[in-house]
N, C-alpha and C positions, 0 to 999 in steps of 0.2 A: 503494500499500500503506499502511495508517496506520500509525503508530507513535504510542508516546505513553514517552517515558522521565522518569519519580520520577529523584531526586539531590536530593544535602543532607540525608539522614537521616545519624545516626550516632549516637553514645553522647556527654551532656551530664550536670551535676550540675541536679540540682533548682534553679531560678533562674535556669540558663543561655538560652540563646536558639539560634535554628536559622532557618535560612532554607530550606525544601523548594523544588525546582522543577521544573514539569513541561513540558516540551519537546513538543510534538507536530506531526505533519507526515501528509498522506493526508485530510486534510478539510478543510472548508470551516471553520475556528478560529472566527473571529468571529463563524459562525453560531451556533457549540455554546454554551448555559453550561455552565459549568466549573465540578466539585467535587471536594472533597479529603475521602475517607471514611480512617477507620483504622478495624482491628481487632485488637483484645488480644489475648492468648492465652485462649481459652474463653469469649469474648464475641463475637456477633454485629457484624457491620462496622454502624456508624455513620457519617452525614454530619455531617462536621466544620464546613465551610464551602461554603456555594456564592455562585458570581457569575455573573451571569446577562447575558446578549446587550446589555442596554441598562446593564449596571454595578450595578444594584440587588444587592446581599448580603445573603447570611443567617447567623449562626453558630448552633451548637449552644452550650445554654446554659454548657455544659461550659468553654466557651475564650473566651465575650464577654468583652472586654477583655485579650486576652493574647495575642489569634492574628487575624493581617491577611490576608486574602486578595487577591490583585490579579492582573490580568491586561495582558499586553503583546502586541494583535494584530500588529503591527509582526513582533514575535519569535516568534508562534504559540507565546506560553510563560503558565505562570500559575504564579503564588508562594502561598506562605503562609509568615507570619511569625509564628513563634512566638516567643514574648518567656516570662517566670518559668513556666517548665516547670517542672511535676510528673509525680512516680514515675508517675500513675495518665494520664497523658499519653503513657507506653511502647506503641507498636503496630507495626503495621505499619501505613503510610500510603500512601493510592492515591489515582490522580488520575483521573479521570473526565469525557468529554466527551460530553454529551448535547443531539443536535439538537434547538434549539429549534421545528422544526414538525413533529418526532416521535417523541417521546418515547421510543419503542422501540430509535429510532436512537441507539445507545452507543457507548463504548471507552473499555475499560480499560488502563491501565498496569500492569507485575509489581510495584509496590509499592516502596517504600524504609521501612527499618526505624529506626525514632527509641524509642530509648532512656535514659530518665532514672533515672538511679540516682547516690547518691555510691559 
């Protein structure tokens, strides 16, 4: 059975930092591209960062230089280190696994709320 569980969200002041974790089980983690998405109220879900199976990384322009995605295949976990947070980063953050050989084979977590406010 597949499980993807995000953690690490919370309330932080502007300029602060948070580290999100995404623990996965039930599928071949090392063979999946891992993504962080976010969805703010009233907005579409957007891709924040992706780490490919080969370690290549891409970021949304809005988070470049502030967010860092990483993965630990031994722990089946992907992380999102977020720094210099802004109010516009407020959203529910979702973790997604995407099969490198079949992009229609995907798994999602339930999300974790990040609120940036003074």
